[in-house]
C-alpha angles and dihedrals in degrees: 000000000000120000121214106212114201094214100155138054092248095055094043091050092051092049099041101054105118095227090052089051089053089050092052092044092052093046090050091048091051093044092199134091112275140187126239088249092056091051091046092053092049095047100038097242133118119275090238090056093048091047090049093051094043089052089053092050091048090052089066094046100258099113132034136181113268103182143316129241134189105241118178090338094309124108105237120202114214115207130197139190113265117238095252139122115232120221112190089204100254089158092069120092100205143115089288097060094102092047091051090049090053090051093048092047091050093049091051093045092050089054093047092048089051090051092051092050090051092051092047093050091049092050092048089054090049095247112155132185105249122172108277092013122132110269120233100181137002140181119204123187128175145149114232128183111226140163116240089257093051091048091054091046092052092048092050092045093053094042092050092046092051094046091048090056095047097106124078116245141170113308093001126130127196114260122182118220124188112190113196109187128171143146107262094199089067089064120078109252122239094260099043122099093022121114117241109246 
């Protein structure tokens, strides 16, 4: 699978605009090709604004045209998410590092906020997690010990699996997954750097 690396300021600005993140999120949630008019109606913006932002996202390789249809005498262009992984360039130590950190933080917080809303709605409807019951939300956290090769393999496996499930199908529901993955030994441990007293 191809990775789009947001290595420059222009690409990062295009990607990080909150409205564009909402467009990407809504398109991901729907899982089917959509028109700018459909996105505009769902997000409460004008179709011309939706078209402008979708064109910008296409310019960095995140959207592409799926097909066109004649609707009420107008040729409608249906866009879809491209089958790519986005890297916001966290590996670069440059003037954009703080901007990248802010984008990453917002992406993770958006996923967490969605998780909390799902849990709250399930609780309000009286849904509880019983053994064998259908899951509606889950958090998994673990420390695993991997070689560099195994870590790359796990990352690619998860990334490919998520992208392969990115289209809506019969009997499917949209699930959001946020996969945070980093080497713990690169982070100072809790006892390091403190003087013994």
